C-alpha positions as CSV (number, residue, x, y, z in Angstrom):
1,M,53.4,109.0,93.4
2,H,49.8,109.1,92.2
3,P,48.6,112.7,92.0
4,V,45.2,112.0,93.6
5,V,45.5,110.7,97.1
6,T,43.0,109.7,99.8
7,W,44.3,110.1,103.3
8,A,42.8,108.8,106.5
9,S,43.1,110.7,109.8
10,R,46.7,110.8,111.1
11,H,48.2,109.8,107.8
12,G,49.1,113.3,106.5
13,A,52.7,114.5,106.4
14,P,54.9,115.6,109.3
15,L,56.6,119.0,109.3
16,H,59.0,119.1,106.3
17,V,60.5,121.5,103.7
18,H,60.9,121.3,100.0
19,S,63.9,123.2,98.8
20,H,63.3,123.0,95.0
21,D,59.6,122.7,94.4
22,D,56.4,124.5,95.5
23,E,53.6,122.1,96.5
24,C,49.8,122.6,95.9
25,F,46.7,120.7,96.9
26,Y,43.2,120.9,95.6
27,V,40.9,119.3,98.1
28,L,38.3,117.1,96.3
29,D,36.6,115.7,99.4
30,G,36.9,115.9,103.2
31,T,38.8,118.5,105.2
32,I,42.5,118.8,106.0
33,T,44.4,121.0,108.5
34,V,47.4,122.7,107.1
35,R,50.4,124.4,108.7
36,C,52.6,126.6,106.5
37,G,55.3,128.5,108.4
38,D,53.4,130.3,111.3
39,E,50.0,130.0,109.6
40,R,47.5,127.3,110.4
41,F,44.1,126.8,108.6
42,E,41.6,124.2,107.5
43,A,40.9,123.5,103.8
44,G,37.7,121.8,102.7
45,P,36.2,120.7,99.4
46,R,37.1,122.9,96.4
47,A,39.9,124.6,98.4
48,F,43.3,125.3,96.8
49,V,46.3,125.3,99.0
50,F,49.7,126.7,97.9
51,L,52.8,125.7,100.0
52,P,55.9,127.6,98.7
53,R,59.3,126.0,98.6
54,G,61.6,126.8,101.5
55,I,58.7,127.2,104.1
56,P,58.2,124.3,106.6
57,H,54.7,122.8,106.2
58,E,52.6,119.9,107.3
59,W,49.0,118.6,107.0
60,D,46.6,116.1,108.3
61,V,43.0,115.0,107.9
62,V,40.5,116.7,110.3
63,G,38.9,114.4,112.9
64,A,38.3,110.8,112.2
65,G,37.4,111.3,108.5
66,V,39.2,110.9,105.2
67,A,40.2,113.4,102.6
68,T,40.8,113.1,98.9
69,V,43.4,115.6,97.5
70,L,44.9,116.3,94.2
71,I,48.7,117.0,94.7
72,I,50.5,119.4,92.4
73,T,54.2,120.0,92.5
């Protein structure tokens, strides 16, 4: 998987869990919505998102836009 990804709206990831790896995003452009456990928030340009292993999480692009994100696992 390429570490820098551009997502269009409704092409994020459904609710899932990583059992062995933490996952992080650095948002380069656009805005994504993130759910991690019971927490929900938006992350825009220059935001760093940490998603710990073992916690259900999902994300998607806000509105009808696109977002470019660096994925770190």
